[in-house]
C-alpha positions in Angstrom: 2.3 68.7 123.2 1.8 72.3 122.8 4.1 74.9 121.3 3.4 78.5 122.6 5.0 81.7 121.2 4.6 84.6 123.6 3.7 88.0 122.1 3.1 91.3 124.0 1.0 92.7 126.7 -2.7 93.1 125.7 -2.3 96.5 124.0 -4.2 97.4 120.7 -3.5 96.7 117.9 -0.7 94.2 118.7 -3.2 91.8 120.3 -5.4 92.0 117.3 -2.5 91.1 115.0 -2.1 87.9 117.0 -5.9 87.3 116.4 -5.4 88.0 112.8 -2.4 85.5 112.4 -4.5 82.8 114.2 -7.3 83.2 111.8 -5.1 83.3 108.8 -3.0 80.3 109.8 -5.6 77.9 111.3 -6.7 76.1 108.1 -3.1 75.8 106.9 -1.9 74.4 110.2 -4.7 71.7 110.3 -4.2 70.8 106.6 -0.5 70.5 106.9 -0.1 68.8 110.3 -3.3 66.8 110.5 -4.3 66.0 106.8 -1.0 65.8 105.0 1.5 64.7 107.7 -1.2 62.8 109.9 0.8 63.7 113.2 -2.2 63.2 115.4 -6.1 63.1 115.6 -6.2 66.5 117.5 -4.4 69.5 115.8 -5.2 73.0 116.9 -3.8 76.5 116.3 -5.2 79.6 118.2 -4.7 82.4 120.5 -3.2 82.0 123.9 -4.1 84.6 126.6 -2.3 84.5 130.0 -2.8 87.2 132.6 -3.0 90.0 130.1 -0.4 88.6 127.5 -1.3 87.6 124.0 0.4 84.7 122.3 0.1 82.0 119.6 -0.3 78.3 120.4 -0.1 75.2 118.3 -1.2 71.8 120.0 -0.9 68.3 118.6 -2.1 65.2 120.4 -0.6 62.1 118.9 -0.5 58.3 119.6 2.1 57.6 117.2 4.9 60.3 117.5 6.9 61.6 120.4 6.7 65.3 121.5 10.1 66.1 120.3 9.2 65.0 116.7 6.0 67.0 117.0 7.8 70.0 118.0 10.1 69.6 114.9 7.2 69.4 112.6 5.3 72.4 114.1 8.5 74.4 113.7 8.8 73.2 110.0 5.2 74.6 109.5 5.9 77.8 111.3 9.0 78.3 109.0 6.6 78.4 106.1 4.6 81.2 107.6 6.5 84.1 105.9 5.9 82.5 102.5 2.2 81.9 103.3 1.8 85.6 104.4 3.5 86.9 101.2 1.3 84.8 99.1 -1.9 86.0 100.8 -3.9 88.2 98.4 -5.3 91.5 99.8 -8.8 90.2 99.2 -8.2 87.2 101.3 -6.5 89.3 104.0 -9.5 91.6 104.1 -11.9 88.7 104.4 -10.0 87.4 107.5 -10.0 90.8 109.1 -13.7 91.6 108.3 -14.7 88.2 109.7 -13.0 89.1 113.0 -14.6 92.6 113.1 -18.0 91.1 112.4 -17.6 88.5 115.2 -16.5 91.3 117.6 -19.4 93.5 116.7 -22.0 90.8 116.9 -24.5 91.3 119.8 -24.5 88.7 122.6 -27.0 85.9 122.0 -28.1 85.4 125.5 -28.1 87.2 128.8 -25.5 84.8 130.0 -23.1 85.8 127.1 -23.6 89.5 127.9 -23.1 88.9 131.6 -19.9 87.0 131.0 -18.3 89.8 128.9 -18.8 92.3 131.8 -17.7 89.9 134.6 -14.5 89.0 132.8 -13.5 92.6 132.7 -14.3 92.9 136.5 -12.4 89.7 137.5 -9.5 90.7 135.3 -9.4 94.1 136.6 -9.4 95.8 133.3 -12.9 97.4 133.3 -12.9 97.9 129.5 -16.7 97.3 129.1 -16.5 98.7 125.5 -13.6 96.3 124.5 -15.4 94.8 121.5 -15.9 98.2 119.8 -12.4 99.2 120.6 -11.0 95.8 119.2 -13.0 96.2 116.1 -11.6 99.6 115.4 -8.1 98.3 116.1 -8.6 95.4 113.6 -9.8 97.9 111.0 -6.6 99.8 111.2 -4.2 96.7 110.8 -2.5 96.3 107.4 -1.0 93.2 105.8 2.4 94.8 106.3 1.7 95.1 110.1 1.0 91.4 110.3 4.3 90.5 108.4 6.2 92.9 110.5 4.8 91.6 113.8 5.7 88.0 112.7 9.2 89.0 111.8 9.8 90.6 115.2 8.1 88.1 117.5 7.3 84.7 116.2 9.8 84.1 113.3 12.5 81.5 114.3 15.0 84.3 113.7 13.0 87.0 115.6 14.9 89.0 118.1 11.9 89.0 120.5 11.0 85.2 120.1 9.8 83.6 123.3 8.9 79.8 123.0 7.5 77.4 125.6 7.1 73.8 124.3 5.1 71.6 126.7 5.6 67.9 126.3 3.6 65.0 127.9 5.1 61.6 127.7 3.3 58.1 128.1 5.0 55.8 130.7 6.4 53.6 127.9 8.2 56.6 126.3 11.7 57.6 127.2 12.5 61.2 127.9 14.7 62.8 125.1 18.4 63.6 125.7 18.8 67.2 126.9 20.5 69.6 124.4 22.3 72.9 125.2 20.7 74.7 122.3 18.1 74.4 119.6 18.7 73.9 115.9 18.6 77.7 115.6 21.3 78.2 118.2 19.1 79.4 121.0 19.7 78.3 124.6 17.2 75.6 125.8 16.0 75.4 129.3 14.4 72.1 130.4 11.9 72.0 133.3 10.6 68.8 134.5 8.3 68.4 137.5 6.6 70.8 139.9 9.7 71.9 141.9 11.8 72.7 138.7 8.8 74.8 137.4 8.7 76.7 140.7 12.4 77.5 140.6 12.4 78.4 136.9 9.6 80.7 137.4 11.4 82.6 140.0 14.2 83.4 137.5 11.7 85.1 135.1 10.7 88.7 135.0 7.0 89.3 135.0 5.0 91.4 132.6 3.2 94.3 134.1 -0.5 93.9 134.9 -3.0 94.1 132.2 -3.9 97.7 131.2 -7.2 98.9 132.9 -9.6 101.7 132.0 -9.3 104.8 134.4 -12.3 106.2 136.1 -14.1 108.6 133.8 -12.1 107.5 130.7 -14.6 107.3 127.7 -15.4 103.7 126.6 -13.7 102.6 123.4 
């Protein structure tokens, strides 16, 4: 199963805050969900990018636990994030941030890598060919307080702007869970099962605007 928390449109520095959260929480998620709780062989936490919108995702593939239980355990881990962020030392935070900056500013290793960077901007219609430099600058401006504030506003279980998608895949011998009207936190639950239900549900949603694009003549980064 995969739990996704939707963030905001790809605008700096909010997108980079999501990248920082992913870097900060990756090892803790793996240690907790894979090593300690042994929920499944595959455990992954990372950034989700869909049509110009950034978010955070946690995926667990298990042969022993049903998706509803995995969802509960992921939520239990996410509930510890405020404590983990508060316990993060300034040095550790700076190390995560500097590592992302260094990765962004590293030159492409091959011609294919460089070509892919440019073509992704063309196919997405964003034309931000100096993206890596701009992202590095945005990362350098982010403080630990910014990360805590973003989590509180968007990803925390009590966040006013929290938007969660939990995708479950069941084996044929597993029964589907009973549908509930609301989550443990009191939020309304919407169940979508099958292609037609997905289509109908999508028609009820308000889309994000398209990803921001560079204007003609606008200086790069």
